[in-house]
Structure formats: C-alpha cells, structure tokens
mmCIF entry with sequence, helices, sheets and N, C-alpha, C, O atoms, coordinates in Angstrom:
data_MODEL
# 
_entry.id   MODEL 
# 
_entity.id                         1 
_entity.type                       polymer 
_entity.pdbx_number_of_molecules   1 
# 
_entity_poly.entity_id                      1 
_entity_poly.type                           'polypeptide(L)' 
_entity_poly.nstd_linkage                   no 
_entity_poly.nstd_monomer                   no 
_entity_poly.pdbx_seq_one_letter_code       
;(UNK)(UNK)(UNK)(UNK)(UNK)(UNK)(UNK)(UNK)(UNK)(UNK)(UNK)(UNK)(UNK)(UNK)(UNK)(UNK)
(UNK)(UNK)(UNK)(UNK)(UNK)(UNK)(UNK)(UNK)(UNK)(UNK)(UNK)(UNK)(UNK)(UNK)(UNK)(UNK)
;
_entity_poly.pdbx_seq_one_letter_code_can   XXXXXXXXXXXXXXXXXXXXXXXXXXXXXXXX 
_entity_poly.pdbx_strand_id                 A 
# 
loop_
_entity_poly_seq.entity_id 
_entity_poly_seq.num 
_entity_poly_seq.mon_id 
_entity_poly_seq.hetero 
1 1  UNK n 
1 2  UNK n 
1 3  UNK n 
1 4  UNK n 
1 5  UNK n 
1 6  UNK n 
1 7  UNK n 
1 8  UNK n 
1 9  UNK n 
1 10 UNK n 
1 11 UNK n 
1 12 UNK n 
1 13 UNK n 
1 14 UNK n 
1 15 UNK n 
1 16 UNK n 
1 17 UNK n 
1 18 UNK n 
1 19 UNK n 
1 20 UNK n 
1 21 UNK n 
1 22 UNK n 
1 23 UNK n 
1 24 UNK n 
1 25 UNK n 
1 26 UNK n 
1 27 UNK n 
1 28 UNK n 
1 29 UNK n 
1 30 UNK n 
1 31 UNK n 
1 32 UNK n 
# 
_struct_asym.id          A 
_struct_asym.entity_id   1 
# 
loop_
_struct_conf.conf_type_id 
_struct_conf.id 
_struct_conf.pdbx_PDB_helix_id 
_struct_conf.beg_label_comp_id 
_struct_conf.beg_label_asym_id 
_struct_conf.beg_label_seq_id 
_struct_conf.pdbx_beg_PDB_ins_code 
_struct_conf.end_label_comp_id 
_struct_conf.end_label_asym_id 
_struct_conf.end_label_seq_id 
_struct_conf.pdbx_end_PDB_ins_code 
_struct_conf.beg_auth_comp_id 
_struct_conf.beg_auth_asym_id 
_struct_conf.beg_auth_seq_id 
_struct_conf.end_auth_comp_id 
_struct_conf.end_auth_asym_id 
_struct_conf.end_auth_seq_id 
_struct_conf.pdbx_PDB_helix_class 
_struct_conf.details 
_struct_conf.pdbx_PDB_helix_length 
HELX_P HELX_P1 AA1 UNK A 2  ? UNK A 18 ? UNK A 2  UNK A 18 1 ? 17 
HELX_P HELX_P2 AA2 UNK A 20 ? UNK A 31 ? UNK A 20 UNK A 31 1 ? 12 
# 
_struct_conf_type.id          HELX_P 
_struct_conf_type.criteria    ? 
_struct_conf_type.reference   ? 
# 
loop_
_atom_site.group_PDB 
_atom_site.id 
_atom_site.type_symbol 
_atom_site.label_atom_id 
_atom_site.label_alt_id 
_atom_site.label_comp_id 
_atom_site.label_asym_id 
_atom_site.label_entity_id 
_atom_site.label_seq_id 
_atom_site.pdbx_PDB_ins_code 
_atom_site.Cartn_x 
_atom_site.Cartn_y 
_atom_site.Cartn_z 
_atom_site.occupancy 
_atom_site.B_iso_or_equiv 
_atom_site.pdbx_formal_charge 
_atom_site.auth_seq_id 
_atom_site.auth_comp_id 
_atom_site.auth_asym_id 
_atom_site.auth_atom_id 
_atom_site.pdbx_PDB_model_num 
ATOM 1   N N  . UNK A 1 1  ? 6.217   -15.449 -3.715  1.00 0.00 ? 1  UNK A N  1 
ATOM 2   C CA . UNK A 1 1  ? 6.124   -15.277 -5.168  1.00 0.00 ? 1  UNK A CA 1 
ATOM 3   C C  . UNK A 1 1  ? 4.653   -15.120 -5.584  1.00 0.00 ? 1  UNK A C  1 
ATOM 4   O O  . UNK A 1 1  ? 4.301   -14.230 -6.359  1.00 0.00 ? 1  UNK A O  1 
ATOM 5   N N  . UNK A 1 2  ? 3.829   -15.988 -5.060  1.00 0.00 ? 2  UNK A N  1 
ATOM 6   C CA . UNK A 1 2  ? 2.403   -15.919 -5.398  1.00 0.00 ? 2  UNK A CA 1 
ATOM 7   C C  . UNK A 1 2  ? 1.807   -14.584 -4.975  1.00 0.00 ? 2  UNK A C  1 
ATOM 8   O O  . UNK A 1 2  ? 0.962   -14.020 -5.670  1.00 0.00 ? 2  UNK A O  1 
ATOM 9   N N  . UNK A 1 3  ? 2.262   -14.081 -3.819  1.00 0.00 ? 3  UNK A N  1 
ATOM 10  C CA . UNK A 1 3  ? 1.760   -12.800 -3.324  1.00 0.00 ? 3  UNK A CA 1 
ATOM 11  C C  . UNK A 1 3  ? 2.095   -11.690 -4.316  1.00 0.00 ? 3  UNK A C  1 
ATOM 12  O O  . UNK A 1 3  ? 1.281   -10.799 -4.560  1.00 0.00 ? 3  UNK A O  1 
ATOM 13  N N  . UNK A 1 4  ? 3.292   -11.748 -4.882  1.00 0.00 ? 4  UNK A N  1 
ATOM 14  C CA . UNK A 1 4  ? 3.719   -10.730 -5.844  1.00 0.00 ? 4  UNK A CA 1 
ATOM 15  C C  . UNK A 1 4  ? 2.864   -10.789 -7.103  1.00 0.00 ? 4  UNK A C  1 
ATOM 16  O O  . UNK A 1 4  ? 2.459   -9.757  -7.637  1.00 0.00 ? 4  UNK A O  1 
ATOM 17  N N  . UNK A 1 5  ? 2.592   -12.008 -7.576  1.00 0.00 ? 5  UNK A N  1 
ATOM 18  C CA . UNK A 1 5  ? 1.758   -12.193 -8.767  1.00 0.00 ? 5  UNK A CA 1 
ATOM 19  C C  . UNK A 1 5  ? 0.335   -11.690 -8.497  1.00 0.00 ? 5  UNK A C  1 
ATOM 20  O O  . UNK A 1 5  ? -0.263  -11.010 -9.331  1.00 0.00 ? 5  UNK A O  1 
ATOM 21  N N  . UNK A 1 6  ? -0.192  -12.032 -7.328  1.00 0.00 ? 6  UNK A N  1 
ATOM 22  C CA . UNK A 1 6  ? -1.538  -11.602 -6.965  1.00 0.00 ? 6  UNK A CA 1 
ATOM 23  C C  . UNK A 1 6  ? -1.599  -10.080 -6.894  1.00 0.00 ? 6  UNK A C  1 
ATOM 24  O O  . UNK A 1 6  ? -2.559  -9.471  -7.367  1.00 0.00 ? 6  UNK A O  1 
ATOM 25  N N  . UNK A 1 7  ? -0.575  -9.469  -6.305  1.00 0.00 ? 7  UNK A N  1 
ATOM 26  C CA . UNK A 1 7  ? -0.519  -8.010  -6.193  1.00 0.00 ? 7  UNK A CA 1 
ATOM 27  C C  . UNK A 1 7  ? -0.505  -7.376  -7.581  1.00 0.00 ? 7  UNK A C  1 
ATOM 28  O O  . UNK A 1 7  ? -1.210  -6.400  -7.836  1.00 0.00 ? 7  UNK A O  1 
ATOM 29  N N  . UNK A 1 8  ? 0.300   -7.940  -8.467  1.00 0.00 ? 8  UNK A N  1 
ATOM 30  C CA . UNK A 1 8  ? 0.373   -7.431  -9.837  1.00 0.00 ? 8  UNK A CA 1 
ATOM 31  C C  . UNK A 1 8  ? -0.974  -7.544  -10.534 1.00 0.00 ? 8  UNK A C  1 
ATOM 32  O O  . UNK A 1 8  ? -1.381  -6.638  -11.261 1.00 0.00 ? 8  UNK A O  1 
ATOM 33  N N  . UNK A 1 9  ? -1.665  -8.658  -10.310 1.00 0.00 ? 9  UNK A N  1 
ATOM 34  C CA . UNK A 1 9  ? -2.970  -8.868  -10.926 1.00 0.00 ? 9  UNK A CA 1 
ATOM 35  C C  . UNK A 1 9  ? -3.965  -7.818  -10.438 1.00 0.00 ? 9  UNK A C  1 
ATOM 36  O O  . UNK A 1 9  ? -4.771  -7.308  -11.216 1.00 0.00 ? 9  UNK A O  1 
ATOM 37  N N  . UNK A 1 10 ? -3.903  -7.502  -9.154  1.00 0.00 ? 10 UNK A N  1 
ATOM 38  C CA . UNK A 1 10 ? -4.790  -6.484  -8.579  1.00 0.00 ? 10 UNK A CA 1 
ATOM 39  C C  . UNK A 1 10 ? -4.502  -5.124  -9.204  1.00 0.00 ? 10 UNK A C  1 
ATOM 40  O O  . UNK A 1 10 ? -5.424  -4.388  -9.556  1.00 0.00 ? 10 UNK A O  1 
ATOM 41  N N  . UNK A 1 11 ? -3.224  -4.795  -9.341  1.00 0.00 ? 11 UNK A N  1 
ATOM 42  C CA . UNK A 1 11 ? -2.833  -3.511  -9.933  1.00 0.00 ? 11 UNK A CA 1 
ATOM 43  C C  . UNK A 1 11 ? -3.347  -3.409  -11.367 1.00 0.00 ? 11 UNK A C  1 
ATOM 44  O O  . UNK A 1 11 ? -3.894  -2.382  -11.769 1.00 0.00 ? 11 UNK A O  1 
ATOM 45  N N  . UNK A 1 12 ? -3.166  -4.480  -12.127 1.00 0.00 ? 12 UNK A N  1 
ATOM 46  C CA . UNK A 1 12 ? -3.626  -4.492  -13.518 1.00 0.00 ? 12 UNK A CA 1 
ATOM 47  C C  . UNK A 1 12 ? -5.147  -4.350  -13.574 1.00 0.00 ? 12 UNK A C  1 
ATOM 48  O O  . UNK A 1 12 ? -5.682  -3.604  -14.394 1.00 0.00 ? 12 UNK A O  1 
ATOM 49  N N  . UNK A 1 13 ? -5.830  -5.074  -12.694 1.00 0.00 ? 13 UNK A N  1 
ATOM 50  C CA . UNK A 1 13 ? -7.291  -5.011  -12.657 1.00 0.00 ? 13 UNK A CA 1 
ATOM 51  C C  . UNK A 1 13 ? -7.778  -3.600  -12.356 1.00 0.00 ? 13 UNK A C  1 
ATOM 52  O O  . UNK A 1 13 ? -8.683  -3.091  -13.017 1.00 0.00 ? 13 UNK A O  1 
ATOM 53  N N  . UNK A 1 14 ? -7.170  -2.976  -11.355 1.00 0.00 ? 14 UNK A N  1 
ATOM 54  C CA . UNK A 1 14 ? -7.555  -1.612  -10.996 1.00 0.00 ? 14 UNK A CA 1 
ATOM 55  C C  . UNK A 1 14 ? -7.277  -0.658  -12.151 1.00 0.00 ? 14 UNK A C  1 
ATOM 56  O O  . UNK A 1 14 ? -8.074  0.238   -12.428 1.00 0.00 ? 14 UNK A O  1 
ATOM 57  N N  . UNK A 1 15 ? -6.147  -0.850  -12.823 1.00 0.00 ? 15 UNK A N  1 
ATOM 58  C CA . UNK A 1 15 ? -5.785  0.015   -13.944 1.00 0.00 ? 15 UNK A CA 1 
ATOM 59  C C  . UNK A 1 15 ? -6.807  -0.101  -15.071 1.00 0.00 ? 15 UNK A C  1 
ATOM 60  O O  . UNK A 1 15 ? -7.207  0.903   -15.660 1.00 0.00 ? 15 UNK A O  1 
ATOM 61  N N  . UNK A 1 16 ? -7.229  -1.335  -15.371 1.00 0.00 ? 16 UNK A N  1 
ATOM 62  C CA . UNK A 1 16 ? -8.212  -1.560  -16.434 1.00 0.00 ? 16 UNK A CA 1 
ATOM 63  C C  . UNK A 1 16 ? -9.547  -0.916  -16.074 1.00 0.00 ? 16 UNK A C  1 
ATOM 64  O O  . UNK A 1 16 ? -10.208 -0.313  -16.920 1.00 0.00 ? 16 UNK A O  1 
ATOM 65  N N  . UNK A 1 17 ? -9.934  -1.055  -14.802 1.00 0.00 ? 17 UNK A N  1 
ATOM 66  C CA . UNK A 1 17 ? -11.204 -0.481  -14.353 1.00 0.00 ? 17 UNK A CA 1 
ATOM 67  C C  . UNK A 1 17 ? -11.138 1.044   -14.348 1.00 0.00 ? 17 UNK A C  1 
ATOM 68  O O  . UNK A 1 17 ? -12.134 1.714   -14.625 1.00 0.00 ? 17 UNK A O  1 
ATOM 69  N N  . UNK A 1 18 ? -9.960  1.593   -14.031 1.00 0.00 ? 18 UNK A N  1 
ATOM 70  C CA . UNK A 1 18 ? -9.793  3.046   -13.942 1.00 0.00 ? 18 UNK A CA 1 
ATOM 71  C C  . UNK A 1 18 ? -9.994  3.706   -15.299 1.00 0.00 ? 18 UNK A C  1 
ATOM 72  O O  . UNK A 1 18 ? -10.493 4.829   -15.378 1.00 0.00 ? 18 UNK A O  1 
ATOM 73  N N  . UNK A 1 19 ? -9.610  3.016   -16.361 1.00 0.00 ? 19 UNK A N  1 
ATOM 74  C CA . UNK A 1 19 ? -9.809  3.580   -17.687 1.00 0.00 ? 19 UNK A CA 1 
ATOM 75  C C  . UNK A 1 19 ? -8.520  3.652   -18.485 1.00 0.00 ? 19 UNK A C  1 
ATOM 76  O O  . UNK A 1 19 ? -7.430  3.549   -17.924 1.00 0.00 ? 19 UNK A O  1 
ATOM 77  N N  . UNK A 1 20 ? -8.643  3.831   -19.804 1.00 0.00 ? 20 UNK A N  1 
ATOM 78  C CA . UNK A 1 20 ? -7.490  3.858   -20.712 1.00 0.00 ? 20 UNK A CA 1 
ATOM 79  C C  . UNK A 1 20 ? -6.396  4.839   -20.309 1.00 0.00 ? 20 UNK A C  1 
ATOM 80  O O  . UNK A 1 20 ? -5.235  4.430   -20.276 1.00 0.00 ? 20 UNK A O  1 
ATOM 81  N N  . UNK A 1 21 ? -6.680  6.110   -19.998 1.00 0.00 ? 21 UNK A N  1 
ATOM 82  C CA . UNK A 1 21 ? -5.611  7.062   -19.667 1.00 0.00 ? 21 UNK A CA 1 
ATOM 83  C C  . UNK A 1 21 ? -4.789  6.607   -18.472 1.00 0.00 ? 21 UNK A C  1 
ATOM 84  O O  . UNK A 1 21 ? -3.560  6.672   -18.487 1.00 0.00 ? 21 UNK A O  1 
ATOM 85  N N  . UNK A 1 22 ? -5.485  6.141   -17.431 1.00 0.00 ? 22 UNK A N  1 
ATOM 86  C CA . UNK A 1 22 ? -4.794  5.694   -16.226 1.00 0.00 ? 22 UNK A CA 1 
ATOM 87  C C  . UNK A 1 22 ? -3.991  4.433   -16.509 1.00 0.00 ? 22 UNK A C  1 
ATOM 88  O O  . UNK A 1 22 ? -2.888  4.258   -15.992 1.00 0.00 ? 22 UNK A O  1 
ATOM 89  N N  . UNK A 1 23 ? -4.551  3.561   -17.333 1.00 0.00 ? 23 UNK A N  1 
ATOM 90  C CA . UNK A 1 23 ? -3.870  2.314   -17.688 1.00 0.00 ? 23 UNK A CA 1 
ATOM 91  C C  . UNK A 1 23 ? -2.596  2.627   -18.461 1.00 0.00 ? 23 UNK A C  1 
ATOM 92  O O  . UNK A 1 23 ? -1.549  2.031   -18.207 1.00 0.00 ? 23 UNK A O  1 
ATOM 93  N N  . UNK A 1 24 ? -2.682  3.559   -19.402 1.00 0.00 ? 24 UNK A N  1 
ATOM 94  C CA . UNK A 1 24 ? -1.515  3.944   -20.185 1.00 0.00 ? 24 UNK A CA 1 
ATOM 95  C C  . UNK A 1 24 ? -0.432  4.523   -19.276 1.00 0.00 ? 24 UNK A C  1 
ATOM 96  O O  . UNK A 1 24 ? 0.755   4.269   -19.483 1.00 0.00 ? 24 UNK A O  1 
ATOM 97  N N  . UNK A 1 25 ? -0.837  5.296   -18.275 1.00 0.00 ? 25 UNK A N  1 
ATOM 98  C CA . UNK A 1 25 ? 0.120   5.901   -17.342 1.00 0.00 ? 25 UNK A CA 1 
ATOM 99  C C  . UNK A 1 25 ? 0.860   4.814   -16.578 1.00 0.00 ? 25 UNK A C  1 
ATOM 100 O O  . UNK A 1 25 ? 2.084   4.850   -16.456 1.00 0.00 ? 25 UNK A O  1 
ATOM 101 N N  . UNK A 1 26 ? 0.104   3.846   -16.064 1.00 0.00 ? 26 UNK A N  1 
ATOM 102 C CA . UNK A 1 26 ? 0.731   2.764   -15.298 1.00 0.00 ? 26 UNK A CA 1 
ATOM 103 C C  . UNK A 1 26 ? 1.595   1.890   -16.198 1.00 0.00 ? 26 UNK A C  1 
ATOM 104 O O  . UNK A 1 26 ? 2.681   1.463   -15.805 1.00 0.00 ? 26 UNK A O  1 
ATOM 105 N N  . UNK A 1 27 ? 1.115   1.632   -17.389 1.00 0.00 ? 27 UNK A N  1 
ATOM 106 C CA . UNK A 1 27 ? 1.876   0.799   -18.326 1.00 0.00 ? 27 UNK A CA 1 
ATOM 107 C C  . UNK A 1 27 ? 3.183   1.485   -18.683 1.00 0.00 ? 27 UNK A C  1 
ATOM 108 O O  . UNK A 1 27 ? 4.235   0.849   -18.747 1.00 0.00 ? 27 UNK A O  1 
ATOM 109 N N  . UNK A 1 28 ? 3.106   2.787   -18.914 1.00 0.00 ? 28 UNK A N  1 
ATOM 110 C CA . UNK A 1 28 ? 4.307   3.544   -19.233 1.00 0.00 ? 28 UNK A CA 1 
ATOM 111 C C  . UNK A 1 28 ? 5.261   3.577   -18.052 1.00 0.00 ? 28 UNK A C  1 
ATOM 112 O O  . UNK A 1 28 ? 6.479   3.542   -18.231 1.00 0.00 ? 28 UNK A O  1 
ATOM 113 N N  . UNK A 1 29 ? 4.711   3.644   -16.843 1.00 0.00 ? 29 UNK A N  1 
ATOM 114 C CA . UNK A 1 29 ? 5.547   3.702   -15.642 1.00 0.00 ? 29 UNK A CA 1 
ATOM 115 C C  . UNK A 1 29 ? 6.252   2.373   -15.401 1.00 0.00 ? 29 UNK A C  1 
ATOM 116 O O  . UNK A 1 29 ? 7.414   2.343   -14.995 1.00 0.00 ? 29 UNK A O  1 
ATOM 117 N N  . UNK A 1 30 ? 5.538   1.265   -15.655 1.00 0.00 ? 30 UNK A N  1 
ATOM 118 C CA . UNK A 1 30 ? 6.117   -0.060  -15.397 1.00 0.00 ? 30 UNK A CA 1 
ATOM 119 C C  . UNK A 1 30 ? 7.062   -0.492  -16.509 1.00 0.00 ? 30 UNK A C  1 
ATOM 120 O O  . UNK A 1 30 ? 8.090   -1.116  -16.248 1.00 0.00 ? 30 UNK A O  1 
ATOM 121 N N  . UNK A 1 31 ? 6.716   -0.159  -17.750 1.00 0.00 ? 31 UNK A N  1 
ATOM 122 C CA . UNK A 1 31 ? 7.497   -0.655  -18.879 1.00 0.00 ? 31 UNK A CA 1 
ATOM 123 C C  . UNK A 1 31 ? 8.269   0.459   -19.587 1.00 0.00 ? 31 UNK A C  1 
ATOM 124 O O  . UNK A 1 31 ? 8.975   0.207   -20.563 1.00 0.00 ? 31 UNK A O  1 
ATOM 125 N N  . UNK A 1 32 ? 8.131   1.704   -19.087 1.00 0.00 ? 32 UNK A N  1 
ATOM 126 C CA . UNK A 1 32 ? 8.822   2.822   -19.700 1.00 0.00 ? 32 UNK A CA 1 
ATOM 127 C C  . UNK A 1 32 ? 10.257  2.851   -19.234 1.00 0.00 ? 32 UNK A C  1 
ATOM 128 O O  . UNK A 1 32 ? 11.020  3.728   -19.640 1.00 0.00 ? 32 UNK A O  1 
# 
C-alpha cells in the first residue's frame, strides 16, 4: 500500500515539475 502511495506521489511531483499542460493531461487521464 505504501509503495502505491509513494508511486502516486512521484507521479504527481513529476507532473507538477513538468508544467501546467502536462499536469492537466495527467489529471484528466486519472480523473477523467
């Protein structure tokens, strides 16, 4: 479970660093 949370945190971190357009794409993919 912790591994999954850590993985998610890494994905979110990378998305934020990548920039707004990329973050919106990932957010839409996960929650769309």
